[in-house]
DRENSEFI-815089 format. One line per 3 residues: their letters; for each residue x, y, z of C-alpha. Coordinates in steps of 0.001 Angstrom, whole numbers. Layout:
BEGIN
a> X:Y:Z  ...
//
This chain:
BEGIN
xxx> -19567:27337:42099  -19692:28244:45485  -16034:27971:47148
xxx> -17152:26732:50323  -18302:23697:48475  -15130:22913:46404
xxx> -13715:20433:49013  -16725:18647:48914  -16940:18926:45256
xxx> -13297:17621:44516  -14053:14807:46784  -17092:13592:45282
xxx> -15883:14366:41280  -12914:12205:42766  -15069:9249:44141
xxx> -18080:9390:42171  -17152:10563:38380  -13691:9711:38254
xxx> -13344:6758:40407  -10577:5540:42387  -7865:3125:42551
xxx> -8368:1054:39426  -11280:2900:38454  -9836:5821:38116
xxx> -6586:4185:35788  -9487:2310:33726  -11356:5725:33111
xxx> -8006:7451:32426  -6639:4683:30211  -9992:4831:27827
xxx> -9115:8391:26956  -5397:7899:27048  -4756:4440:24682
xxx> -6742:6029:21641  -4746:9240:21718  -1591:7427:22402
xxx> -2383:4733:19075  -3078:8037:16831  -439:9900:18167
xxx> 2224:7454:17605  497:6246:14119  524:9914:13218
xxx> 4034:10379:14075  5505:7119:12317  3604:7915:9045
xxx> 4848:11332:9366  8119:10297:9253  7540:7574:6518
xxx> 6791:10464:3953  9656:12176:3383  9660:16310:3625
xxx> 9344:18290:231  13136:19539:1150  13893:15644:1223
xxx> 12401:15071:-2181  13635:18244:-3846  17366:17346:-2874
xxx> 16671:13695:-3932  16163:15130:-7336  18638:17804:-7913
xxx> 20901:17567:-4666  21831:21368:-3329  21151:22981:-6698
xxx> 19359:25999:-6863  18500:25386:-10606  18193:22257:-12639
xxx> 18834:22379:-16174  18584:19587:-18352  19582:18771:-22499
xxx> 16353:17791:-24139  18490:16475:-27095  20556:13065:-27149
xxx> 24443:13877:-27321  27181:14534:-25065  26735:17885:-22984
xxx> 29355:20323:-23053  30908:20976:-19907  30463:24434:-19435
xxx> 26868:25251:-18922  27888:29291:-20665  28818:27517:-23683
xxx> 25101:27097:-24181  23344:30197:-22047  26185:32874:-22328
xxx> 28081:33931:-19191  27217:32827:-16050  26443:35674:-13205
xxx> 29036:35962:-10298  29026:33600:-7542  27162:31061:-9876
xxx> 28133:27665:-10519  27117:25332:-12634  28463:21383:-12176
xxx> 27867:18904:-15472  26034:15597:-14313  24827:12512:-16284
xxx> 21455:10162:-14722  20379:7207:-16257  17394:4752:-14751
xxx> 19575:1843:-16371  22985:1522:-18055  24392:-1938:-18516
xxx> 27395:-3219:-15979  29126:-6358:-16249  28649:-7969:-12638
xxx> 30206:-11415:-12045  30565:-12234:-15492  26888:-11724:-16464
xxx> 25464:-8328:-18032  23009:-6284:-15707  21114:-2898:-15660
xxx> 21890:-683:-12573  21323:3295:-12493  23600:5347:-12755
xxx> 24474:8986:-11476  27993:10969:-12228  29228:14262:-11552
xxx> 31723:16128:-9654  31546:14929:-6085  33418:17454:-4432
xxx> 31295:20096:-5552  29072:21871:-3106  25879:21547:-5779
xxx> 26335:17700:-5396  26396:17415:-1086  24088:14744:155
xxx> 23017:13386:-3138  25144:10518:-2203  26187:9572:1297
xxx> 29597:7271:1675  29175:4266:3790  32969:2977:2922
xxx> 35521:4460:1363  34932:7666:-914  32817:8804:-3894
xxx> 34952:8608:-6996  37128:11426:-8419  38096:10783:-11806
xxx> 37356:9113:-14499  38763:5718:-13697  36646:5338:-10241
xxx> 33518:4432:-9436  31368:4037:-6454  28586:1238:-5933
xxx> 25872:1135:-3488  25730:-1047:-940  23231:-3525:-2073
xxx> 24696:-3979:-5650  27983:-4557:-4055  26826:-7167:-1523
xxx> 24935:-9145:-4268  27291:-9083:-6622  30403:-9814:-3806
xxx> 32303:-6848:-4721  34450:-4504:-2549  36580:-1593:-2556
xxx> 39758:-2403:-4740  37517:-4606:-7210  36703:-3345:-10842
xxx> 33704:-2784:-12984  33391:-3002:-16570  30548:-1240:-18638
xxx> 29152:-3779:-21588  30507:-2220:-24868  33693:-1089:-23070
xxx> 37146:-2687:-22551  37913:-292:-19790  37016:-786:-16250
xxx> 36950:1470:-13258  38141:764:-10246  35569:730:-7031
xxx> 36909:2975:-4593  33814:3459:-2153  30369:2350:-855
xxx> 27517:4524:-1482  23372:4604:-467  21384:7019:-1384
xxx> 19138:8632:1548  15637:8372:209  16426:4167:-1177
xxx> 19563:2485:1218  18458:-266:-1058  18756:788:-4396
xxx> 21239:-542:-6745  22858:2085:-8660  26809:2715:-9583
xxx> 28114:6503:-9020  30945:7630:-11673  33762:9782:-11457
xxx> 33708:13049:-13651  34558:11710:-17351  33507:8143:-16966
xxx> 30345:7863:-18670  32093:9575:-22059  34921:6451:-21575
xxx> 32306:3412:-22015  28907:5510:-23345  27671:4917:-27307
xxx> 25039:7114:-27775  23635:4768:-30892  23835:1748:-28274
xxx> 19786:1286:-27059  20715:735:-23390  21505:4650:-23436
xxx> 18382:5997:-23991  16854:7282:-21357  20227:9388:-20131
xxx> 19766:12560:-18718  22339:15284:-19246  22527:18531:-17598
xxx> 23908:20773:-14773  23324:21218:-11219  23821:25089:-10874
xxx> 24085:27014:-7280  24011:30740:-6698  21112:33108:-5546
xxx> 20726:34534:-9003  20491:31399:-10911  17071:30440:-10881
xxx> 16461:34680:-12102  19139:34787:-14404  19638:31803:-16216
xxx> 16291:29888:-16051  15003:32124:-18958  17801:31826:-21043
xxx> 18027:28334:-20998  14286:27833:-21234  14621:30103:-24673
xxx> 16978:27209:-25643  14452:24439:-25326  16539:23090:-22255
xxx> 14263:21693:-19394  14905:23982:-16202  13523:23560:-12759
xxx> 13820:25449:-9344  13880:24021:-6075  10814:25080:-4757
xxx> 9279:23892:-8112  10574:20399:-7478  9741:20515:-3957
xxx> 6034:21947:-4551  5633:19136:-6901  7124:15967:-4981
xxx> 4926:16771:-2004  2543:13476:-1219  -999:13269:-757
xxx> -356:12906:2772  1882:15785:3026  -631:18291:1883
xxx> -3684:16764:3165  -2549:16091:6456  -6015:15303:7990
xxx> -5942:12339:6236  -3197:11098:8575  -5139:12004:11539
xxx> -8437:10623:10273  -8020:7075:11972  -6676:8694:15276
xxx> -9589:10872:15514  -12218:7858:14838  -10035:5812:17565
xxx> -10267:8996:19954  -14205:9393:19121  -14865:5546:19404
xxx> -12646:5200:22924  -14852:8364:24447  -17786:7720:23819
xxx> -17182:4392:25735  -15490:5976:28287  -18542:7350:30286
xxx> -20578:4897:29184  -18900:2788:31106  -19469:4956:34174
xxx> -22998:5541:33645  -25026:2866:35922  -22483:4154:38642
xxx> -23656:7496:37688  -26970:7030:37755  -27590:5141:41328
xxx> -24748:7346:43223  -26587:10523:42014  -29561:9325:42685
xxx> -28574:8520:46277  -26557:12063:46548  -29919:13521:45110
xxx> -31854:11866:48071  -29938:13144:50494  -30251:16529:49791
xxx> -27758:17215:46721  -29169:19668:44072  -29214:18073:40700
xxx> -27539:21104:38880  -24681:21280:41160  -24259:17580:40368
xxx> -24625:18040:36404  -21691:20522:36895  -19757:18428:39196
xxx> -19681:15595:36716  -19148:17945:33595  -16353:19353:34807
xxx> -15234:16194:36351  -15476:14751:32719  -13755:17356:31028
xxx> -10564:16700:33500  -10574:13254:32930  -10569:14166:29399
xxx> -8282:16244:29554  -5740:14311:32105  -6060:10895:29803
xxx> -5708:13180:26328  -2739:14554:27390  -1065:11258:28890
xxx> -1905:9983:25353  -163:12730:23695  2834:12290:25809
xxx> 3169:8662:25412  2156:8547:21602  5090:11107:20660
xxx> 7664:9088:23123  6220:5761:21507  6702:7476:17880
xxx> 10277:8754:18936  11171:5207:20142  10055:3660:16737
xxx> 12560:5583:14770  15219:3337:14653  12931:169:13642
xxx> 11040:2224:11144  14429:3188:9660  15906:-175:9621
xxx> 12494:-1527:7756  12157:970:5064  15505:908:4682
xxx> 16140:4730:3982  16545:8041:6119  13173:9219:7838
xxx> 11791:12570:7569  12818:14852:10135  10149:15008:13270
xxx> 7661:18073:12757  7458:19670:16377  5251:22560:15405
xxx> 2545:20094:14111  -397:20696:15496  -2541:17626:15154
xxx> -1480:16326:18778  -2877:19334:19713  -6017:18492:17964
xxx> -6600:15022:19089  -6243:16378:22697  -9061:18870:22207
xxx> -11053:16216:19835  -10571:14146:23362  -11874:16873:25350
xxx> -14856:17661:23458  -15562:14257:23277  -15321:13759:26889
xxx> -17815:16608:27283  -20198:14739:24892  -20097:11766:26333
xxx> -20587:12972:29931  -23053:15419:29151  -26367:13233:28861
xxx> -25346:10750:31252  -24730:13183:34213  -27914:14760:33457
xxx> -30136:11415:33236  -28158:10200:36703  -28733:13502:38664
xxx> -32620:13575:37720  -33249:10051:38951  -33629:10433:42527
xxx> -34905:6839:44751  -38144:7976:45021  -38481:8689:40904
xxx> -36296:4978:40593  -38594:3329:43011  -41805:4651:41706
xxx> -41116:4618:37982  -42188:1560:35638  -39299:735:33368
xxx> -40309:1313:29624  -37803:578:27235  -39023:3080:25143
xxx> -34807:3996:24111  -34611:127:23023  -37894:321:20758
xxx> -36707:3903:19550  -33001:2167:18951  -34545:-967:17168
xxx> -36574:1220:14364  -33224:3441:14002  -31718:149:12924
xxx> -34800:-1050:10905  -34466:1723:8833  -30828:2108:8346
xxx> -31220:-1610:6976  -33631:-769:4713  -31624:2530:3454
xxx> -28313:298:2905  -30355:-2471:1011  -32021:72:-940
xxx> -28495:1695:-1717  -26330:-1335:-2324  -28803:-2303:-4754
xxx> -29292:847:-6688  -25687:1472:-6761  -25406:-2246:-8233
xxx> -27700:-1372:-10676  -26645:2263:-11960  -23493:1142:-11689
xxx> -22047:3676:-9273  -20081:3017:-6207  -21474:5884:-4467
xxx> -24770:5067:-3635  -23121:1953:-2229  -21042:3545:147
xxx> -23511:5223:1528  -25209:2129:1828  -22532:256:3894
xxx> -22115:3174:6012  -25965:2759:6584  -25603:-1329:7322
xxx> -23132:-102:9752  -24679:2243:11864  -27606:-566:11873
xxx> -25102:-3170:13360  -24004:-717:15929  -27663:-137:17149
xxx> -28657:-3481:17292  -25518:-4006:19450  -27048:-4010:22420
xxx> -30209:-6585:21454  -27375:-8814:20387  -26150:-9001:23682
xxx> -29316:-9689:25265  -29553:-12650:22830  -26167:-14038:24311
xxx> -27872:-13558:27588  -30682:-15647:26785  -28575:-18375:25397
xxx> -26187:-18745:28311  -28734:-21022:30230  -27482:-24243:29666
xxx> -23503:-22908:30350  -21900:-23687:33613  -22178:-20958:36098
xxx> -18840:-18680:35217  -20071:-18057:31474  -23441:-18123:32661
xxx> -23161:-15493:35125  -20204:-13199:32831  -23204:-13730:29499
xxx> -26018:-12480:31727  -23791:-9861:33555  -23108:-8355:29890
xxx> -26747:-8573:28779  -27684:-7007:32288  -25452:-3768:31865
xxx> -25146:-3547:28124  -23915:-90:28018  -19916:-1463:28801
xxx> -19692:-3958:26913  -21633:-2293:24384  -19459:659:24052
xxx> -16280:-1934:23551  -17853:-3876:20785  -19048:-486:18940
xxx> -15154:344:19885  -14049:-3107:17762  -16814:-2929:15396
xxx> -16259:292:13901  -12423:-523:13452  -12758:-4154:12124
xxx> -14762:-2924:9278  -13205:173:8168  -9770:-2135:8571
xxx> -11378:-4972:6751  -13245:-2821:4055  -9889:-970:2941
xxx> -8146:-3973:2932  -10500:-5900:715  -11033:-3245:-1650
xxx> -7360:-2854:-2168  -6863:-6290:-2078  -9547:-7014:-5028
xxx> -8692:-4542:-7212  -5104:-6061:-6977  -6248:-9457:-7659
xxx> -8600:-7654:-10599  -5318:-6437:-12088  -3288:-9322:-11826
xxx> -6324:-11684:-13661  -6824:-8563:-16106  -2881:-8351:-16649
xxx> -1970:-9268:-19876  2146:-9184:-20681  3968:-10226:-24235
xxx> 4371:-13185:-22596  2279:-16227:-20966  3431:-16870:-17622
xxx> 6154:-19145:-17778  7601:-18243:-21018  11220:-17351:-21833
xxx> 11902:-14788:-24111  15473:-14484:-25371  15990:-11183:-27570
xxx> 18114:-11352:-30254  18952:-7271:-30472  22602:-7198:-32072
xxx> 23080:-11306:-32342  21862:-13249:-35572  19989:-16766:-34690
xxx> 22204:-19637:-34227  21786:-23489:-33388  24473:-22736:-31412
xxx> 21961:-20181:-29143  18727:-22726:-29637  21756:-25803:-28429
xxx> 22785:-23626:-25270  18831:-22323:-24614  17416:-26554:-24754
xxx> 20455:-27463:-22155  19645:-24874:-19867  15649:-25328:-19854
xxx> 15435:-28586:-20969  15410:-30772:-23617  11833:-31161:-23701
xxx> 11127:-27676:-24024  9493:-25677:-26701  12078:-23122:-28364
xxx> 10638:-21642:-31696  12242:-18496:-33211  9591:-15518:-33320
xxx> 9754:-13674:-36862  8409:-10310:-37261  6937:-8522:-40619
xxx> 9666:-5750:-41800  9571:-3735:-44853  13441:-4527:-45223
xxx> 15763:-7060:-44830  18499:-6203:-42026  21525:-4377:-43722
xxx> 24150:-4354:-42108  25221:-937:-42689  21630:765:-41907
xxx> 20420:-1024:-38831  22551:-1211:-35621  20114:-3521:-34101
xxx> 17199:-5534:-35854  14766:-3927:-33589  15204:-531:-35464
xxx> 13978:-1970:-38654  11059:16:-40209  8149:-2694:-39032
xxx> 5033:-3294:-40467  1407:-3166:-38735  -2425:-4233:-39281
xxx> -3865:-763:-39175  -7222:-273:-37140  -10633:-454:-39422
xxx> -13030:-209:-36848  -13659:1308:-33301  -13747:-2022:-31820
xxx> -10290:-2305:-32189  -7831:-1812:-28856  -4926:207:-30817
xxx> -5119:1535:-33677  -1616:-735:-34879  -1225:-4489:-34339
xxx> 2224:-6801:-34481  1809:-9096:-37159  3554:-12172:-36744
xxx> 5243:-14932:-38678  3961:-18763:-38125  5503:-21876:-40169
xxx> 4307:-24620:-37969  2272:-25757:-35602  4756:-25570:-33019
xxx> 5091:-21762:-33734  1551:-21110:-33437  1085:-23422:-30384
xxx> 3940:-21076:-28364  2337:-17668:-29550  -1520:-18775:-28397
xxx> -932:-21852:-26295  -3436:-23791:-28173  -3652:-25627:-31052
xxx> -5008:-23974:-34767  -8253:-24490:-36067  -8798:-26325:-39290
xxx> -10222:-22538:-40559  -6939:-20652:-39240  -4808:-23714:-41141
xxx> -6411:-23446:-44067  -6113:-19187:-44373  -2572:-19663:-43553
xxx> -1994:-22166:-46183  -3869:-20068:-48638  -1596:-16654:-48043
xxx> -4200:-14923:-46010  -4056:-13301:-42502  -5384:-14518:-39962
xxx> -6545:-11763:-37567  -7252:-12428:-34169  -8678:-8954:-33321
xxx> -12068:-8066:-35124  -11032:-4215:-35567  -8539:-5027:-37865
xxx> -10467:-6851:-39956  -13504:-6111:-42311  -15126:-7622:-45814
xxx> -12355:-10045:-45622  -9505:-8182:-45801  -6917:-5948:-43746
xxx> -4305:-3006:-44062  -851:-2853:-43271  604:86:-42916
xxx> 4312:1160:-43122  6698:2703:-40262  8190:5927:-41783
xxx> 11913:5384:-42472  13679:8814:-42001  14998:10393:-45058
xxx> 12980:7970:-47379  9442:8731:-48981  6332:6834:-46870
xxx> 5026:3845:-48599  1107:4062:-48988  -1045:1025:-46791
xxx> -1256:-2242:-48612  -4618:-3883:-48485  -3852:-7967:-47734
xxx> -6663:-10746:-48294  -7724:-11483:-44120  -9959:-13366:-42098
xxx> -11006:-13577:-38608  -9150:-16136:-36548  -10451:-18229:-33275
xxx> -10448:-16461:-29815  -7312:-15761:-28015  -6463:-14472:-24533
xxx> -5226:-10692:-24158  -1588:-11736:-24001  -1696:-13369:-27735
xxx> -3263:-10294:-28784  -650:-7947:-27413  2353:-10356:-29190
xxx> 531:-10579:-32106  -2981:-9016:-33495  -2525:-10947:-36647
xxx> -371:-13883:-38255  798:-15141:-41472  3663:-17352:-42923
xxx> 6858:-16435:-44520  5647:-16950:-47889  2701:-15248:-47753
xxx> 5202:-12290:-46494  7367:-12549:-49068  4583:-12640:-51643
xxx> 3428:-9126:-50624  7284:-8042:-51089  7916:-7857:-46705
xxx> 10699:-9460:-45017  10882:-11997:-41789  12832:-11238:-39505
xxx> 13623:-13382:-36602  13834:-10954:-33479  13357:-13455:-30384
xxx> 13344:-17076:-29062  10232:-18230:-27095  10660:-20946:-24828
xxx> 8271:-22648:-23372  9238:-25134:-20608  7172:-28541:-20144
xxx> 7849:-28157:-16199  8042:-25345:-13754  10748:-22908:-14321
xxx> 14027:-24401:-12656  15670:-22383:-9757  18094:-19694:-10894
xxx> 16984:-19721:-14616  17659:-16565:-15432  21606:-16864:-14064
xxx> 22041:-19988:-15829  20782:-18739:-19091  23026:-15669:-18626
xxx> 25987:-17721:-18210  24952:-19628:-21256  24424:-16824:-23532
xxx> 26701:-14486:-22472  29809:-16412:-24267  27338:-16163:-27531
xxx> 27056:-12561:-27932  23748:-12380:-25952  23651:-10404:-22865
xxx> 21630:-11326:-19773  19820:-8056:-19725  18178:-9627:-23092
xxx> 16489:-12278:-20797  12610:-11775:-20222  11210:-14335:-17941
xxx> 7222:-13796:-17188  7089:-15671:-13886  4163:-17913:-13078
xxx> 1186:-15963:-11285  1325:-16648:-7389  -1515:-15646:-5618
xxx> -502:-14035:-1861  -1855:-12701:766  -958:-8803:83
xxx> 1018:-6902:2611  -1801:-4198:3433  -3890:-7025:4629
xxx> -1487:-8029:7131  -947:-4642:8581  -4664:-3448:8497
xxx> -5511:-6704:10294  -2726:-6226:13074  -3852:-2931:13566
xxx> -7505:-3677:13816  -6728:-6817:16007  -4525:-4614:18173
xxx> -7628:-2343:18630  -10121:-4915:19659  -7559:-6902:21623
xxx> -7292:-3405:23591  -10548:-2361:23734  -11947:-5541:24618
xxx> -9334:-6068:28206  -9881:-2080:28979  -13788:-3585:29004
xxx> -12903:-6567:30998  -10935:-5092:33519  -13619:-2391:34051
xxx> -16390:-5318:34114  -14114:-6933:37098  -13895:-3633:39163
xxx> -17534:-3020:38457  -18572:-6673:39675  -16258:-6930:42476
xxx> -19360:-6989:45203  -21004:-9964:43088  -18034:-11680:42721
xxx> -17205:-11674:46256  -20447:-12947:46745  -19942:-15878:44623
xxx> -16765:-16561:46117  -18340:-16496:49622  -21057:-19159:48142
xxx> -18368:-21466:47226  -17565:-20417:43601  -13456:-19880:43728
xxx> -11054:-17804:41255  -11089:-20321:38434  -15093:-19307:38106
xxx> -14274:-15561:38410  -11637:-16425:35818  -14252:-17959:34157
xxx> -16592:-14898:34024  -13482:-12666:32609  -12773:-14949:30260
xxx> -16428:-15592:28520  -16498:-11997:28490  -13783:-11304:26851
xxx> -14537:-13866:24066  -18013:-12465:23682  -16988:-8680:22992
xxx> -14227:-9940:20718  -16643:-12574:18689  -19080:-9380:18573
xxx> -16498:-6881:17338  -15038:-9391:14862  -18364:-10708:13263
xxx> -20146:-7438:13218  -17330:-5331:12005  -15803:-8173:9261
xxx> -19479:-8278:7987  -19997:-4896:7874  -16925:-4388:6584
xxx> -17150:-6891:3800  -20252:-5371:2444  -19075:-1694:2607
xxx> -16044:-2974:92  -18120:-5171:-1761  -20280:-1973:-2362
xxx> -17931:125:-3548  -16884:-3082:-5714  -19911:-4869:-7084
xxx> -20878:-1858:-9540  -17649:-1854:-10863  -17621:-5958:-11725
xxx> -15170:-6605:-9496  -15182:-9912:-7505  -14336:-9721:-3893
xxx> -11530:-11084:-2979  -10768:-12428:671  -8047:-14329:2058
xxx> -10210:-17038:3735  -7208:-19181:5562  -5385:-15880:7043
xxx> -8943:-14522:8355  -9771:-17383:9966  -6014:-18000:11109
xxx> -6133:-13983:12801  -10014:-14595:13642  -9538:-17492:15568
xxx> -6024:-16371:17336  -7440:-13323:18414  -10282:-14818:20099
xxx> -8272:-17178:21871  -5550:-14323:22407  -8586:-12533:24043
xxx> -9785:-15549:25959  -6715:-16437:27293  -5814:-12835:28788
xxx> -9494:-12434:30299  -8807:-15410:31929  -5502:-14263:33590
xxx> -7073:-11054:34885  -6617:-11581:38733  -9906:-13209:40663
xxx> -10968:-9069:42233  -13311:-10813:44851  -10586:-13094:46140
xxx> -7877:-10102:46521  -10561:-7762:48370  -11315:-10762:50720
xxx> -8027:-11585:51514  -6651:-7858:51911  -9921:-7870:54636
xx> -8917:-10763:56287  -5106:-9736:56687
//
């Protein structure tokens, strides 16, 4: 470029391509806002995913090597007693860890996680953090997590007792886990575990006993020796590598939503300026400016605008992400990952913005430079682009229909996804035609709405870019939320637990059944509730010396005889009365089932366990005793039952029939079916009633009724999509107000005041938002359905929430548009002042 033309080129770039005043601000915002949102979102998501080092610290504190015993029994305090002498400079600190242990809190037994070690050792530093008081230092001291202490009104100086132990521990501090502030756990001082633990008690299953080893040669010298002794060995790099999340391993997944916003916003940026470029470039060509020079000028100015706007978005997005850290930390109740200043994601977003700016200005600048005044006056306008676009939309629609239908027939979601994307492309291609239809339908409206809609139809590039931006955002947000919500609803429908919704099970782990227990349950739940004893079939009665828990008795189960059976073994249950059967299956037994039970047969609910009128019983092996061979018994299929019933019992028989086969009915639980809804606070009330009878509150199993609520993912995705649509709408309407200044001024001169001009902006905001939401939701639902229907999953949409969100967003857009100041009045007041 000739240097003597540089000042003129700069002035032209500023006034023609970038614009001045609010036009320049709007153009820069169209680049800055998507980058700002993408950078801020990526910053928040990055800090939400704990770093590999944080996750490794959560698993093994500051240790270089973690060695765990794989055999039950107490671990010796000295690791050298197992693996031999430790290298010089190496220290091994024993620790205990359990997902849940029985703790007496407020007079009731509850489960809490447990962690114990020498908290003064360097290896345990950072594992827990004291928020009040101090960490425990001996076998008579303990610390509680803040949430556990607050929930049970415990503080420093109070005592804590574990079930089965008469020795209390003094609470000396309140602590938190840096990776889970809300966790409920107990931290014990060295030696506390041995004061109350009972290895034979089932509650201690899952306790990890091991050592945290620190030292430069720990992994190299101790690891192989420990592995040869069948000890579980993990090094810090192994834990850090295995703990990496998908987003940490694939950072592109975090940047993808941001790149989508950048691409859509950048494509919209110069679409808004196209008309101005064509008009003014045509005039400049008419007065002698070289077309090639104008093209270079426009492209350079476009790159400059993209670079400035993108840089502004990166800086503001980074600042916004940093400002949100305290709020995010308070919301997730744990530490956040450190800010990664070496991340290349902001730079990639900036490069993507500049590239999109170059693409956005490339064709408009070439077309505008070629449209001289003479050519513009002499050419007969032919809508060839419109015809090509409509043909492309028809082709995409046909491909979408074929792909979605083919995917549904073949049972594969891949063709459906391709079809959904094709439908999205078809929807985007018909957006200009929808704007034309709105303009034609505006005839019976008032001056403001009619002018606003016809202006959208007359200059379609600006609103079409905003609508495309909104459609893409809403479509992907809606498809993601509906896909996740529908799968969640399917899992809830197909969920089959061990109890029917609303039922309560009192597990008789160590206490025998009694009238006192049944009376306590009835007083708490209600006298009209159904309370029945659930009796299983065992190979032996309960000898007190042989079975520390009645659940440890050798069981008898049905053996599958067909591949149709869901499991190789099925549970047997004793039913004596109609009430027993109704509590199990929530229905009355049929006449055939009653006759079969009376005749001493086994009624089998799973057809895979019965063949030719017989079933096979398998005996659980007893340690130290010879196994019993399977037993064939008379059986018949029962009527249909739900999956929960089959989970509880694959077959039923009477107690007399079991005894006739040499088997023993043993009562294992009480099953309670309330006549009405579960009373409030039922778990604590039952625990209070049963604890004095030797049944801890941890032996209660309550199945709450399933309630369908709006998934949190839906609310989050709705908020993100709504904010993006609203931002795009306001930018488009603000740019439209600038472009319409001459026409709005004319409206003002001929008598249409500021209210009419505000109605123009409000109408355009309503139309853009409505099209974005309508088209985006339609394509999003089809895109989600194309993935769900081949798998037989019904589409679940929270219509009430969706309707409220849609109406609220349209109303907000209309109100924001109405509040845009009338540009014509403002301009005139300045010119006359």
